C-alpha positions as CSV (number, residue, x, y, z in Angstrom):
1,M,54.2,-15.2,-29.2
2,G,52.4,-15.5,-25.9
3,A,48.7,-15.2,-25.1
4,I,47.3,-12.0,-23.9
5,S,46.8,-12.3,-20.2
6,W,43.4,-10.6,-20.1
7,A,41.8,-12.5,-23.1
8,V,40.7,-15.6,-21.1
9,P,39.0,-13.7,-18.2
10,V,37.3,-11.3,-20.5
11,G,36.1,-14.2,-22.7
12,V,34.8,-16.1,-19.7
13,F,33.0,-13.0,-18.4
14,A,31.5,-12.3,-21.8
15,A,30.2,-15.8,-22.1
16,L,28.7,-15.6,-18.6
17,A,27.1,-12.3,-19.4
18,I,25.6,-13.7,-22.6
19,V,24.2,-16.8,-20.8
20,C,22.6,-14.6,-18.1
21,F,21.1,-12.3,-20.8
22,V,19.6,-15.3,-22.7
23,F,18.3,-16.8,-19.4
24,V,16.5,-13.5,-18.5
25,W,15.2,-13.1,-22.0
26,W,13.6,-16.6,-21.7
27,W,12.5,-16.4,-18.1
28,F,11.1,-12.9,-17.6
29,P,8.2,-13.2,-20.1
30,R,7.2,-16.5,-18.7
31,A,7.1,-15.2,-15.1
32,W,5.3,-12.0,-16.3
33,N,2.6,-14.1,-18.1
34,R,2.2,-16.4,-15.1
35,G,1.6,-13.5,-12.8
36,N,-0.9,-11.9,-15.1
37,K,-2.8,-15.2,-15.4
38,K,-2.9,-15.5,-11.6
39,D,-4.3,-12.0,-11.3
40,V,-7.0,-12.6,-13.8
41,E,-8.0,-15.9,-12.1
42,V,-8.3,-14.1,-8.8
43,L,-10.5,-11.4,-10.4
44,H,-12.7,-14.0,-12.0
45,E,-13.2,-15.9,-8.7
46,M,-14.6,-12.7,-7.0
47,S,-18.2,-11.9,-7.7
48,S,-19.2,-8.4,-8.7
49,E,-20.7,-7.8,-5.2
50,D,-17.3,-8.7,-3.6
51,R,-15.5,-6.5,-6.0
52,E,-17.8,-3.6,-5.3
53,A,-17.5,-4.1,-1.5
54,Q,-13.7,-4.1,-1.8
55,R,-13.8,-1.0,-4.0
56,R,-15.9,0.8,-1.3
57,K,-13.6,-0.2,1.4
58,N,-10.6,1.0,-0.6
59,R,-12.3,4.3,-1.4
60,E,-13.2,4.9,2.3
61,I,-9.6,4.3,3.3
62,I,-8.3,6.7,0.7
63,E,-10.9,9.4,1.7
64,R,-10.0,9.0,5.4
65,F,-6.3,9.3,4.7
66,T,-6.8,12.3,2.4
67,R,-9.0,14.1,4.9
68,A,-6.5,13.4,7.8
69,R,-3.7,14.9,5.7
70,A,-5.8,17.9,4.7
71,I,-6.6,18.5,8.4
72,E,-2.9,18.3,9.3
73,R,-2.1,20.8,6.6
74,G,-4.8,23.1,7.7
75,E,-6.7,22.9,4.5
76,I,-9.9,21.7,6.2
77,V,-11.2,23.4,9.4
78,V,-13.0,20.8,11.5
79,E,-16.1,22.0,13.2
80,E,-16.3,21.1,16.8
81,T,-19.3,19.2,18.0
82,P,-21.1,20.1,21.2
83,E,-19.4,17.2,23.0
84,V,-16.0,18.4,22.1
85,E,-16.8,21.9,23.3
86,R,-18.1,20.6,26.6
87,E,-14.9,18.5,27.1
88,R,-12.8,21.5,26.4
89,E,-14.8,23.6,28.9
90,G,-14.2,20.8,31.5
91,G,-17.7,19.2,31.3
92,G,-16.3,15.8,30.1
93,K,-18.2,12.8,28.8
94,V,-20.6,10.7,30.8
95,G,-20.6,7.0,30.0
96,A,-21.0,3.6,31.5
97,G,-19.5,3.4,35.0
98,V,-18.9,7.1,35.2
99,R,-20.8,9.3,37.6
100,E,-22.3,12.6,36.5
101,G,-19.7,15.3,36.8
102,E,-16.7,13.1,36.3
103,V,-14.4,14.0,33.4
104,L,-12.9,11.3,31.2
105,R,-9.4,12.3,29.9
């Protein structure tokens, strides 16, 4: 009786799959814990004032983005300031190096 032609390749592939599975089973928790430890170290290095300042910056970014999206969708109507109205009417802004009556575009 001859050997089945597919037995050797299937056996090799199964052994390779098992080795890969065992490697991931061993490696992944170690990498996960290492990443968590690094995150905790970074948090402990920051003082509470630094964390609060970063929190405020993040909150401002989120609020600006949310407001811009709401304006794009038409959910918020932006009230025009007198400067914007004057520009629209052709009055323009007057700034450094600009003579009275000139319009900046």
